[in-house]
C-alpha positions, 0 to 999 in steps of 0.5 A, spaced: 499 500 500 502 506 497 503 513 502 497 516 500 494 510 500 495 508 508 493 516 509 486 515 506 485 507 509 487 512 516 483 517 515 476 513 513 478 509 520 477 515 523 472 517 521 468 511 521 470 511 528 468 518 529 460 518 525 454 519 529 459 521 535 455 527 537 462 531 539 458 538 538 453 535 544 457 531 549 463 531 549 463 539 549 457 538 555 462 534 559 468 539 557 463 545 560 462 542 565 469 538 567 471 547 565 466 550 571 469 542 576 476 547 576 474 553 576 469 553 582 475 548 586 480 554 584 475 558 588 474 554 593 483 552 595 485 558 592 491 561 597 489 568 596 485 572 601 483 577 597 480 572 594 478 568 601 474 574 603 471 575 597 467 569 597 466 568 604 460 570 606 458 566 600 463 559 601 458 554 604 454 555 596 460 554 592 461 548 596 454 545 594 455 548 588 461 544 586 457 537 589 453 538 584 457 540 578 461 534 581 456 530 580 454 533 573 461 531 571 461 523 572 455 524 569 457 526 562 463 522 563 459 517 563 455 518 556 457 512 553 451 508 557 447 514 558 446 516 551 440 510 550 436 514 547 434 522 543 432 526 549 440 524 552 443 529 546 437 535 547 438 534 556 446 535 554 445 540 550 441 544 555 447 542 561 453 545 557 449 551 556 448 552 563 455 550 565 459 556 561 454 561 563 455 559 570 463 559 569 463 565 566 458 569 571 462 568 576 469 569 572 466 575 570 463 577 577 468 577 581 472 580 577 468 585 577 469 586 584 475 586 583 477 591 579 472 596 582 475 603 582 471 605 589 467 603 595 461 604 591 463 600 584 465 594 588 458 595 592 454 594 586 459 589 584 458 585 590 450 586 590 451 584 582 455 578 584 451 576 590 443 576 585 448 572 580 450 566 584 443 565 586 441 564 579 446 560 577 444 556 583 438 555 581 440 554 573 445 548 576 440 544 581 435 544 575 439 540 571 442 536 577 436 534 578 434 532 572 440 528 572 438 524 577 432 523 574 435 520 569 439 515 573 434 513 577 430 510 570 437 507 569 440 510 563 446 512 567 451 506 570 449 503 576 446 509 582 452 506 586 457 506 582 455 513 581 456 516 589 462 512 590 465 516 584 463 522 585 463 522 592 471 520 593 472 526 588 468 531 592 472 529 597 479 530 595 478 536 593 474 539 598 477 536 603 484 539 601 484 543 607 486 536 611 489 532 606 496 533 610 497 526 612 501 525 619 506 530 622 499 532 627 504 534 633 508 538 627 502 542 625 499 542 633 508 545 635 507 550 630 501 552 631 502 554 637 508 558 636 505 562 631 499 564 635 504 564 643 503 571 646 510 573 645 514 579 647 518 584 642 519 585 636 515 579 630 518 572 630 520 568 624 520 561 624 523 557 619 521 549 616 527 546 615 527 539 610 529 537 604 525 538 598 518 534 596 519 533 605 512 537 606 515 545 608 510 547 603 503 543 605 504 544 612 505 551 612 499 551 607 495 548 613 497 553 617 495 558 614 488 556 612 487 554 620 481 556 623 485 559 629 490 563 624 484 566 620 482 568 627 488 572 629 491 576 624 490 581 621 493 581 616 496 575 611 500 574 605 504 569 601 508 569 595 513 564 592 520 565 592 523 562 585 530 560 585 531 566 578 527 572 585 526 578 583 525 582 590 520 587 586 516 581 584 517 578 591 514 586 593 508 586 588 507 580 590 506 581 598 502 588 597 497 584 593 494 581 599 495 587 603 493 594 599 488 595 592 494 594 587 493 597 580 498 599 575 501 605 578 502 601 583 507 596 578 511 602 576 513 603 583 520 602 584 523 597 589 524 603 595 517 604 594 515 599 595 518 597 601 516 603 604 508 602 601 508 594 605 511 596 611 506 602 612 501 598 610 503 593 615 504 597 620 499 598 627 497 589 624 498 583 626 500 580 620 503 573 617 507 573 611 509 566 609 515 566 605 515 559 601 521 555 599 527 561 600 532 559 597 538 565 600 539 569 605 540 573 600 533 574 598 531 574 607 536 581 606 533 584 601 525 584 604 526 583 611 527 591 612 521 592 609 517 589 616 514 593 622 519 591 628 516 596 633 509 595 633 509 589 640 502 585 637 505 579 636 506 578 627 509 572 624 513 571 619 514 563 616 518 561 611 520 555 608 527 553 606 532 547 604 537 550 606 539 550 614 543 557 614 537 561 611 534 558 617 539 559 622 539 566 619 533 569 618 529 564 625 527 566 632 531 564 637 528 556 639 523 557 633 525 552 627 522 547 624 526 541 623 522 537 618 523 528 617 522 523 614 515 519 615 515 513 619 513 506 617 506 508 620 505 515 617 507 513 611 502 507 610 496 512 612 498 517 606 500 512 600 492 508 603 489 516 602 492 518 595 492 510 593 484 508 595 482 515 597 474 511 601 476 504 598 476 498 601 481 494 599 484 487 599 488 483 604 492 482 597 493 490 595 494 491 602 500 486 603 503 490 597 502 496 598 505 496 605 511 494 601 512 499 597 510 506 601 517 502 605 521 503 599 519 510 598 522 511 605 518 516 608 518 522 603 512 524 602 513 527 595 515 520 592 509 517 596 504 521 593 506 520 587 507 512 587 500 511 589 498 517 584 500 512 579 497 506 582 491 509 584 487 507 576 491 501 577 488 494 579 491 489 578 496 486 582 501 484 577 502 491 577 503 494 584 507 488 584 512 490 577 512 498 581 514 494 588 520 492 584 522 497 581 521 504 586 528 502 589 531 504 582 530 511 583 532 512 591 538 516 591 542 519 597 541 525 594 535 529 596 535 533 589 536 528 585 531 523 588 526 528 587 529 529 580 527 522 579 520 521 581 518 526 577 521 523 571 517 517 573 511 521 574 512 524 567 513 517 564 508 514 566 503 520 561 501 519 555 504 522 549 500 528 549 500 530 557 507 529 556 508 534 550 502 538 554 507 538 559 513 540 556 510 546 555 509 548 561 517 551 561 515 556 557 513 560 562 517 562 569 517 559 575 514 559 581 508 565 576 501 564 574 500 560 567 494 562 564 490 556 562 488 559 554 495 561 553 498 555 555 491 551 551 493 555 544 501 553 544 499 546 545 494 546 541 499 549 536 503 543 535 496 539 534 497 536 540 
C-alpha cells in the first residue's frame, strides 16, 4: 500500500470511528462541566486572602455548587452508558449551556469586584455577584435534579458506582485543607508558635527540610487554620523562586495588603518596600515566604516588615537551606521537617492510592512494601500512589514494588528529580507535550490556561 493509500485508510478508519459521535453536545457538555468544576475548585482552595474575603459569606454555597457540578461531571463523562435515546442529546446541550454560562458569570462577577475603582463601584459589584450567584445556583440545581431523574431510570451506570466516584473525587478537593497526613504534633507545635504571646519584635519561624518533605504543605495547613484566620489582621503569602526578584516579591505581598493598580506596579523597590511597611504598621500580620533559597532574599525583604509594634506578628518561611534558617529565624523557633515513619508513610500512601476505597489484604500487603521503599519522603509516596491509583491489577503493583528502589538515592535533589521523572514517564504522549509547554513560563508564576492551551494546540497535540 502506498503512503497516500495509507493516509486515506487512516482517515476512513477515523471517520468510521467518529461518525455518529456528537462532539458538539456530549463531549462539549463534559468539557464545559469539567471546566466549571475546576473554576469552583480554584475559588475554594485559593491561597489568595483577597479572594478568600470575597467569598467568605458564600463559601457554603460554593461547596454545594461544587458537589452538584462534580456529580454532573461524572454524569456527562459516562455518556456512552447514558446516551440510550435522543432525549439525552437535548439534555446535554442544556447542561453545556448552563455550565458555560455559570463559569462565565462567576469569573465576570468576581473580576468586577476586584476591579472596582471605589467603594461605590465595589458595593454595586458585590450586589450583582450575590444576584448572579443565586441564578447560577438555581440553574445548576435544575439540571442536577434532572440528571438524578435520568440516573433513577437506569440510563446511567449504577447509582452506587456514581455515588462512589463522585463522593471520593469531591471529598479529595473539598477536604484539601485536611489532606495533610501525619505531622499532627508538628502542626500543633507550629500553631502554638504562631499564636503564642511572645513579646518584642515579630518572630521569624523557619520550616527547614529537603525538597518534597512537606514544608509547603505544613505551611499551607496552618496558614488556612481557623485559629490563624481569627488571630491575624493581615495574611500574605508569596513563593520565592531561585531566580528571585525583590520587586516581584514585594508586589506579591502588597496584593494582600492594599488595593493594587497599574501605578503601584510601576514603582521602584524602595517605594514598594515603604508601601508594604506602612500597610502593615500597627497590624498583627502573618507573612509567609515560601521556598527561600538564599540569605540574600531574606536580607532584601526583612526591612520591609515593621518591628516596633509589639502586637504578635509572625513571619513564616520555608527553606531547604539551614544557613537561611539560622540567619533569619528567631532563637528556638526553627522547625526541622524529618522523614515520615512507617505508619505515617502507609497512612499517606493509602490515602493517595485508595481514598476511602476498601482494599483487599493482597493490595494492602504489597502497598505497605511500596510505602516502606519510599523511605518516608512524602513527595515520593504521593507520586507513586498516584501512579497506582487507577491500577487495580496486582501484577502492576508488584512491578512497581520491584522498581521503586531504582529512584531512591542519598542525594535529596536527585531523588526529587527521579520521582518527578517517573511521574512524567507514565503520562500519555499528548500530556507529556502539554507538560513540556509549562517550561515556557517563569518559575513560580501564574500560568494563563488559555495561553498554555493555545501553545499546546499549536503543535497539533
